[in-house]
C-alpha positions as CSV (number, residue, x, y, z in Angstrom):
1,M,89.8,141.4,102.8
2,T,91.4,143.3,99.9
3,R,93.3,141.3,97.3
4,L,96.8,142.6,96.7
5,V,97.9,142.6,93.0
6,L,101.6,143.0,92.3
7,V,102.5,144.5,89.0
8,V,105.8,146.1,87.8
9,A,106.4,149.0,85.4
10,A,109.3,150.6,83.5
11,V,110.1,154.2,82.8
12,L,112.0,153.7,79.5
13,V,114.2,156.8,78.8
14,D,115.7,157.3,75.4
15,P,119.0,159.2,74.7
16,D,117.0,162.4,74.3
17,R,115.6,161.9,77.8
18,R,112.1,161.2,76.5
19,I,109.9,158.7,78.3
20,L,107.9,155.9,76.6
21,L,104.2,155.8,77.3
22,A,101.8,153.0,76.0
23,R,98.1,153.5,75.4
24,R,95.8,150.7,76.7
25,P,93.9,149.1,73.9
26,E,90.1,148.9,73.5
27,G,88.5,145.9,75.4
28,R,90.9,146.1,78.4
29,A,90.4,147.8,81.7
30,M,91.1,151.5,81.6
31,A,91.1,151.4,77.7
32,G,92.5,154.5,76.1
33,L,94.6,155.6,79.1
34,W,98.4,156.0,78.9
35,E,100.7,154.0,81.1
36,F,104.2,153.0,81.8
37,P,104.8,149.5,80.2
38,G,104.9,146.5,82.4
39,G,102.5,144.0,83.9
40,K,101.7,141.4,86.5
41,V,104.4,139.5,88.4
42,E,103.7,135.8,87.9
43,P,104.2,133.3,90.7
44,G,107.9,132.4,91.0
45,E,109.1,135.5,89.3
46,T,111.0,138.4,90.7
47,P,109.8,141.9,89.8
48,E,112.9,142.3,87.5
49,E,112.2,138.9,85.7
50,A,108.5,139.9,85.2
51,L,109.4,143.3,83.8
52,I,112.0,141.8,81.4
53,R,109.3,139.3,80.2
54,E,106.6,141.9,80.0
55,L,108.7,144.4,78.0
56,G,109.6,141.6,75.5
57,E,105.9,140.6,75.2
58,E,104.5,144.1,75.0
59,L,107.2,146.1,73.2
60,D,109.3,143.4,71.4
61,I,112.5,144.7,73.1
62,V,115.2,142.9,75.1
63,V,116.2,144.3,78.5
64,R,118.9,142.9,80.7
65,E,118.5,143.0,84.5
66,P,121.6,145.2,85.1
67,C,119.9,147.9,83.0
68,L,117.0,148.1,85.5
69,A,117.4,150.6,88.4
70,P,114.7,150.9,91.1
71,L,113.0,154.3,90.8
72,S,109.9,154.4,93.0
73,F,106.7,152.5,93.6
74,A,102.9,153.0,93.5
75,S,100.4,151.8,96.1
76,H,96.8,152.4,95.1
77,P,93.4,151.1,96.2
78,Y,91.0,150.1,93.3
79,A,87.5,148.9,93.9
80,Q,88.3,145.2,93.5
81,F,91.9,145.0,94.6
82,H,94.9,147.0,95.9
83,L,97.7,147.6,93.4
84,L,101.4,147.5,94.5
85,M,103.7,148.5,91.6
86,P,107.5,148.7,91.8
87,V,108.8,151.1,89.1
88,F,112.2,150.8,87.5
89,V,114.0,153.1,85.2
90,C,115.7,151.7,82.1
91,R,117.9,153.6,79.7
92,Q,119.3,150.7,77.6
93,W,117.6,147.9,75.7
94,D,118.0,146.1,72.4
95,G,115.4,146.6,69.6
96,V,113.0,149.4,68.8
97,P,109.8,149.5,70.9
98,R,106.7,148.7,69.0
99,P,103.1,148.4,70.2
100,V,102.6,144.6,70.3
101,E,99.9,144.7,73.0
102,H,99.0,148.4,73.1
103,A,97.0,150.7,70.8
104,E,100.0,153.0,70.3
105,L,103.2,154.3,71.9
106,A,104.4,157.9,72.5
107,W,107.6,159.4,73.6
108,A,107.1,162.3,75.9
109,R,109.3,164.8,77.9
110,S,109.0,164.4,81.6
111,N,107.4,167.8,82.0
112,R,104.6,166.8,79.5
113,L,103.6,163.5,81.1
114,G,100.6,165.2,82.7
115,D,99.2,165.9,79.2
116,Y,98.4,162.2,78.9
117,P,95.4,160.7,80.7
118,M,96.7,157.9,83.0
119,P,95.3,155.4,85.5
120,P,95.0,156.8,89.0
121,A,97.9,154.6,90.3
122,D,100.3,156.2,87.8
123,L,99.6,159.9,88.7
124,P,101.7,160.1,91.9
125,L,104.7,158.9,89.9
126,L,104.8,161.9,87.7
127,S,106.5,164.2,90.2
128,V,109.1,161.6,91.1
129,I,109.9,161.1,87.4
130,R,110.1,164.9,86.8
131,D,112.5,165.2,89.7
132,R,114.7,162.3,88.9
133,I,114.8,161.9,85.1
C-alpha cells in the first residue's frame, strides 16, 4: 500500500506579476531543484494553516488566510510515497521573503518557470500558472 503525503504550496506573485521560486538546499531530498514554497500539512492543521506556518518558517513572511486563493493541485507518485499537493496563489503578505530554509530565492516570470529545474510533481503546474497568473 502506498503512503499518501499531503503537502501544500504557494505561488507567491509580486506586484510585477513575478513568481517566487525557492531552491532546495544541499542535504535535502531533490537538493538544487527549484520549487514553490510550502511544506507538509501536520496532523490537526488545515492546508491553509500549514501554508501560513510554512511560509513564516521558510520565508519569514506573514500571510493571512483571506489572501490565499485555491489555484490547482498536484498528484504525483514517487518511489516511496504518493504526493498530494494543494496549491494556492497569494498576492499579498507582510515582510520581504528571505531564504531561511532554502539555498536561494528567485523571482521569475510565468513564461520563464520552465527554465528552472523542478521536482516532477511541480512540472504539470507550470501550464496552469502560465494560463492563470
